[in-house]
C-alpha angles and dihedrals in degrees: 000000000000126000134206108279115251127214124256111256091212093054115117114234126208108195144114126256089243094073091063091066121074114245092242099033119145086233089072091053092049091046093051093044097050094042089059094052122104101240093196087065096053111028116091099208128045125230116279117220093201127087125352115001115260125241116262106262089219090065092052093046089052090049094054096044092047093043095051091049092051097041094254099128114144119085092239093053090047090052089052090049090056088061103040110020111090095201091051091049090050093050098044097039094245099298116153109201117179122247093260093058091048092048094047091051091055091047093051097043104033093116092060093061094080091047090053089049090055091046090056091051091048092055096051095041092085092057099049138056112235120218129185122311131245116209124202140146135221135190118251117187118246129214091266129095123221089246089062093051122082135190123189092254091049091052091049089053093047093047092050090049093050092047090054091049092047091053090049093051091049090050091052092049090050091052090050090054090052093048102047091140093066109130097214137007127197114263093239091054101051118133092249092055094047093046092049091050090047091052091048092050091050092050092051091046091052091049094049092048089053089052090050092049091049092051093049092049095047097036091232116160094206138023121207115188101194101036109021094196096052120098136201107255137175117247138159091283094053116259129349138163102256151138124249109219117189121216132194109211121194116238096217102042102020087226120144102247097183143341139204122211114219139165092205113132094221134033095242114133096008101113098084097041090051096046097040096092093047091050092053091053094046117090099166101089126271124350131218128228130184126203140165128256092277089077095058103130119134095209092053093048092048091051089051092052091048090055100046099265119126109211113210099190116177111252131218119264111283095023125107097192149323132293108223128188128202133168117269117244117180115233127170098182099050108140110217091189095060124094096197112122093235093055093042090054092048092052095048094048090047092054095250122131112227115229090242090060098044094111098048106030101060099169137030118176129177110218137175114227138171116252129184113241124195119219103241095185093087120057112224123196121239113262114269127209116268087225122073105218138025089248091059090049091052092049090051090048092054088062088068106280139117104228120196123212104204094188094058093028097232139115129228112217128208090253091064095254131125120241116204131204112279102174146331114247126222091258091056097256118138118230118213129194144149114202097184094050094048094049092057099033115124091208097049096117091050094050105040134014106183141119095263123079094235142039122258121187131181125217128188116222091257096045117094104167139031128182121237103234096198096048116110113260116257123234112282091230092057090050092050093055092062098035096096096044096043093041092055091047092051091047091051090050091052091052092057114109114266130201111276110242129196136170128231136174117254134177120241136176117232114205129188112211114199113191120217106254093201090061096043091053089063095054098095092049090054110040104034105059098053089058090046092051092048094047100039110023095036095033092228105134092126138044126242096197132068131229133037095270095052098043088051089060092044092052089049087061090051092052093044091051091051094046092051094061094038093052091045091054091045102045103023130243099276094051091047092052089053092051095043092055087067 
């Protein structure tokens, strides 16, 4: 059997470097694009005339753009590519910087990556027809393990566990002191081993208590030790410490027009921040944006309408649209034909439907309603617990009450556990829960009999105590012993000055926003596949850098790598070379 003939390794070749690169290689597009950029606009540091000459920043920009598109992302792999990858050698001119030089360049010029991403979109914008945008978010893992991320409930659980272990170690040492005449002891239970474990447990306990104190003082809901900006989020794999970048994908070209990097756990309120840059660039009237149910936030949708952005947010089954409410502001000169944000805002607050919104805002009514108004002339102190110490609160909770500590913003439950703030509801009430504690609580069936696996309880800002209806009744004698003391405390709490409230009539405008179903049905076909291409084809489902500023620049490289191939497939190689040359 014969085989394809191979070349002779000792054969001398006479050729140019250009023949090693395919005629329509993406390397040629990157080379043309970066060569046309004004480096003084993007590079952070100027060229030094002392010592060894610096590498051309164009070569390093090409290296990073090409590497992120091809899944070669780390500085060490990029340094290897400079030595062995023919396309990289062709683009960079054969330079071989070490990994430290490559890493430092990215660190010093990370802010310019998003500017270069926008410059690429600007160049291709004249050759394409933009449609409406589809906004969605996806979780990208951060450089932070779950073990190095703490929530308040997680710290409570760890501290309780360490306290139990500390008590156990002390008990074992005490037994050893009482049994000094023991002939032999197992090697794993020697005094030295137990004392070392006790010291280790105390050090960890001290560290966790400092974390807990820091979170209570700063009001932070989470604490990440490796990447301070990353947050624990729920994804398809369970929970991971991640970021939640938002992308706006064009409906006609499927190109990522803009993105917004966030560490917000949900997508609520992200429509306007993501579309703000696109709106500033648009001069052709209002623009449309579609999004899934996760973006349902009235304030965000109203802000979009005021700025010339029509939000088509998918509705729940059985609903045709959203009822929105904004303050009424009288305006006689509101121009319903204008698409300028100032005029659109005037019209909406005056109860007039702008012509640009005639198809989506089907109703605008001015109504007079009663609203509660707090008297802000008198400063009123925040409510304080009627019990002096946390121990007194816990004792009261064991009688069958949920007792709130407003100073530490937590709730003691009848089972002896601590419930932490989960969320703040639209009516201002604070919701408390502790999933881990409820799942392992011995008294769970006595406290809560619901469909969920854990108890959730809401407190208003003025409420400090709630009875647990399902908790067994305490002995009447025990209740009688504390009646006088508790009764006097409750009476004193009632006599404290409260905020003066009054009601007055105000005018509001009620709008009915009806999203376009034809546009919303296209959402999944627009927003999902760019994330899939970035994560699977480009291998970029995690970040290498830390901090919001740096991961923003890194994600800009992801989006630029995706847009390069998408625009090449859409416009063709020759047209792209013409556009990239500037």
